Every structure is written in structure tokens, then in C-alpha cells.
C-alpha positions, 0 to 999 in steps of 0.5 A, spaced: 239 295 613 241 288 615 239 282 614 241 276 618 238 269 620 235 269 627 233 263 629 229 256 625 222 254 627 221 247 630 220 244 623 226 247 621 225 254 617 228 260 617 227 267 621 230 272 619 232 279 622 231 285 618 234 292 621 232 299 618 234 305 621 232 312 619 229 319 623 234 318 630 231 311 629 234 303 629 229 298 628 229 290 627 224 285 625 223 279 625 220 275 619 216 271 625 210 275 626 212 280 623 215 282 629 218 288 632 224 285 635 228 291 637 227 298 637 232 304 639 233 312 639 239 315 638 243 317 644 240 312 648 243 305 650 236 301 652 231 298 648 224 302 647 221 295 646 221 288 650 225 283 646 230 277 646 236 276 643 234 269 642 228 266 637 226 260 642 222 265 647 217 268 642 215 262 642 213 262 649 214 267 654 215 272 649 209 269 645 205 276 641 210 281 644 212 285 638 208 281 633 203 283 628 197 279 631 190 277 627 187 276 622 182 278 629 186 282 634 184 280 641 178 276 643 172 272 640 167 270 645 166 262 645 170 263 639 164 263 635 160 269 630 155 270 625 156 273 617 150 273 613 146 268 617 151 263 617 155 261 623 163 259 624 167 257 630 174 259 630 180 256 634 179 257 641 186 258 645 184 262 651 182 258 656 180 252 651 174 258 651 175 263 646 179 265 641 184 270 641 189 274 636 187 269 631 187 262 634 193 258 636 196 259 629 195 267 628 199 271 624 203 272 630 205 265 631 207 265 623 213 265 618 211 271 613 215 273 606 220 278 606 217 282 601 221 288 600 226 291 604 231 299 603 235 302 609 228 305 612 223 300 610 222 294 610 215 290 608 212 283 609 207 279 607 203 273 608 196 268 605 192 265 610 187 260 607 180 258 607 178 255 613 185 258 616 184 257 624 175 256 622 175 263 619 172 263 612 176 266 606 183 266 603 186 272 606 191 275 603 195 281 607 202 285 607 205 290 612 210 295 612 214 298 616 218 305 615 222 310 619 219 316 615 224 321 620 223 325 627 223 320 631 217 316 627 216 308 626 210 307 621 206 301 620 201 300 614 196 294 614 193 292 608 189 285 606 183 283 601 179 276 601 174 272 597 170 271 602 167 276 608 171 274 614 172 278 621 179 283 619 182 286 625 190 286 625 194 290 632 201 291 633 203 288 640 209 290 643 211 292 650 213 299 651 218 301 656 220 309 656 226 308 661 229 301 662 226 301 670 223 294 672 216 296 672 212 301 668 208 303 674 211 310 674 211 312 666 205 316 664 199 316 660 194 319 656 188 315 652 184 320 648 177 316 649 171 317 654 169 310 654 171 303 655 169 296 655 168 293 661 170 285 661 167 279 664 172 274 669 174 271 662 177 278 659 170 278 655 166 285 654 159 284 657 157 288 651 156 295 655 160 301 653 161 304 660 164 312 661 171 312 663 169 318 668 169 318 675 172 311 674 180 308 674 179 308 667 179 315 666 186 317 663 184 323 658 189 326 662 195 324 663 197 321 669 201 315 673 199 308 670 200 305 678 199 298 680 191 296 678 191 291 672 189 294 666 188 289 659 182 293 656 179 296 650 178 304 650 173 306 645 178 312 642 172 312 636 166 308 633 169 308 627 175 307 623 178 314 622 183 318 619 190 317 622 190 321 629 193 321 636 190 316 641 195 316 646 201 318 649 206 315 654 211 317 657 217 317 663 218 322 667 225 319 669 228 319 661 224 324 658 222 320 653 215 320 650 210 316 644 206 318 642 201 312 638 197 315 632 192 310 629 187 310 623 183 303 629 176 305 633 180 301 639 186 301 644 187 295 648 191 298 654 194 292 658 200 293 663 203 286 662 201 283 669 203 277 666 209 278 664 215 273 666 221 273 660 228 270 663 231 271 656 230 278 654 234 282 650 242 283 653 240 277 656 235 282 660 228 278 665 222 281 664 218 281 670 210 282 671 208 290 669 215 291 665 212 293 659 205 296 656 202 294 650 197 300 646 194 295 641 191 300 636 184 295 633 178 294 632 173 292 639 174 286 642 168 281 640 166 285 635 163 281 630 158 278 636 158 286 639 152 290 634 154 296 637 161 296 636 165 299 629 164 293 623 171 288 623 167 284 618 172 285 611 168 284 604 171 281 598 169 288 595 173 292 600 180 293 601 182 293 609 187 298 610 190 300 617 195 306 619 200 306 625 205 311 627 209 311 633 211 318 634 218 318 640 220 325 642 225 326 648 227 332 652 
């Protein structure tokens, strides 16, 4: 385990980087956003995720990259929702009309406290006060990342609240498994037979559409290609025991990533808007240089009657498990 100062926030607070090793992987995390800053597999010289050696890009062009985003990942239409007949207005940071990843000060843009660390694991904690970004209730969240062995990076997130509130976290790394300039040649399989169509502002229309016969059919592994994707795939109709939901692979490198999750949705974003000039080892990341596979609740779930429940009650504990399983041929 390594621990070092990585940078400072605009108001002068220290951001730390914590490195852990185990099971053939080496990972580095930031206290800013509980961010996965770097990830390496033994014997491979290039990183598996997009990131930077400097802190400044995480405030701009690398916003959300590698972060644990919430308290509600993805979008809420108009930033408005109701719970038990009471209406709420959350911060509108997407097109100045909708809420994205918990608002302009969501958990991916906050300094988490380092709770515990060891050679192969690290845990962070954060407390969100009532009315933070317009959301009701105090929310306490803890996230643990570990390298338990056999090429696995595991994440456990738990949260509790004192008022009913939307609660939905997503790990937001961009993956590139062969260090090429783009991910169009990567192959992807998503184990879901439906997806959520969106309008011109990326808000779900309310339809749950079958993938069969459409460009969204990734039930069998195929090349991602150059068609644009930023959509939620419905991998279940409720939170489930952890199971595989997607497989990403690179024919060029022979590296594959299986995503295992408890969550009912998977947001597939092909990185079309990426434009980073100060990435890891001085790299630049252009459009579609990394792919995000965000396990989460369905976007706009508080406003979508058919969506799996995404409201956390005071008597409940939010619990999400995620495993990234890497293999190399």
C-alpha cells in the first residue's frame, strides 16, 4: 500500500492518492470522488482506465472519470421528483435543465475521508447533509475497494439515510483494454434484452424497448463500432444477487473485462465527448478513447413508474456490489 499527496482542491484541501496491489492488479485511488485514478494488470505496460497524473483535469476534462458518482447517478428529468407526495427540486447541472450525477457538487466532485487501508484494500466515507444539491435527508455512504485475487477489482458501497431519498451510485471509469486511440474495435456483450430510449436531451422517454433487431443488441459479443451510445441497458427489473452483466474485450491485446453487478441497469457510454490533453503518462484522450460501463439504477427512476425502486428509506440500507474481473489470453 502506498499513500501520497496528489494535489489540492481550489479551496486548499489535500487530495491523496492511495495505491493497493493484489491478485495480479495494481490500483490507485484518489480521496477526491473516491476515484479510480490508475489500474494495471501484471505484465502489461499500459493502464486499463483513463486518468491523469495531475489533479487539475479531474476538475475539467476528466470530470467524473473513475469517480463514484451520486447521490443519484445519471439523470433526473428537470431535477424534479416526488416522494410520498412531497415534491423536491435538485440542482440542475446538465443543460441547466436536468440533474446529472447528483448535481454540480455530487459525490464524484467531493473530498471523501480515508477510513481504512491495507496492502490490497482501501475504504472511503462521506456524509451528505439534508438538502445537499436539493436532495432530502442526511445520507452517510461508505465505499470499499479491494483486490481479492485472480484479477478481480471489487467494490462494496453501503449507505443509510434519515429521510427517504433517491440513492443510486455508479463507478464511472472509462476502460481501454489495448491502449489504442479508440475503442471502436473493442468487443462488447451486454446481458440485457431491453434498453431505455432517450430524447434529444438524453432523458428516458419512459419506453422500455427490446434490443432485438436494433443497433442496441449486444446480447452476443460484437465490435462496438462508431455508432453513438449513451444509454441504459435493463439487465434486471430489480436489484439482484451479484451476477455478470457485461463483457468487454480487446482482440488486439487479448485482455477481457467481465462486469459483475447487483444493479438492475448498465449505462453504456462510448466516450464520444472525451477530449483530454493531460492524461496518464502525458497521453491525450480524444473522442471514443474509452468506454464507460456504469452499473446503476435506471436513469430518472424516481419519475418512471416502471423502473426498479431507487428510493432509500430510513429503515433500509443501500448496498451495492460490483466486481471487475480481468483476464488475459
